N, C-alpha and C positions, 0 to 999 in steps of 0.2 A: 505941446504940453501933454503929458501923460496923466491920466486920471483913471482910477480903478472903477469897476462896474458899479460898486455900491455908491461911491461918491457921485457918479454920473446919474444914477437913479434918484438920489436925494436932490441933486441939482434940478432935475426935471420936475420932481414933486414940488420943490419950492417955486419954480417958475409957474407951475399950475396954480398954486396958492396965491401967487402974486396977482393973478387974473381972477381971483375969487372962486376958484374951483372948490367944491365941497366934498366931504367924505373921501379925502385923498388917502389911499392905501398904497404902500410900497411892499410888495411881496417878494421875499427871497426865494427864488426858484432854483438855486444852484444845486440842491440835492434832489430835485424833482424833474429837472428838464435839461436836455442838452441843447435846446433851442435858444433859451433866454436865461440870463442870470437873475434878472429882476423884472417884475411886472408891476406897472403902475395903473391903478384904477382911480378915476375921479368922476365926480358928477358936475354937470353944467346945467344951469337953469334954462338955457335957450340955445338954439343953433348958432347965433352970432357969438355968444359967450364961449361956446365950444370951439369955434374958429379962433377966437382971441387966445384961448388957452393953448391950443395946438401951435399957433404961430409963435407964442411966447416961449414955449418949450423948444421949438426948433431954433429960435433966435439965440437962446441960451446955450444950446448944445452945438450950434454950428461951428464955433471956434475950436471945438474939441474933435472934430472930424479927422480921422486918420487918412492920410493920402497914400 
């Protein structure tokens, strides 16, 4: 399944919010960087919550990996 960078970034942000991430920001970097199209910043209340957020993002993006 092909998905563009913006949709992928929004999917990752929603996955973070699903695990109660706070202050989630999706920054469009396309005109500023050749390294990343989007950058996502979020706040977690604890290290275990941070791990849960990261794992949930990975789980949601795993099916989209290009081979």
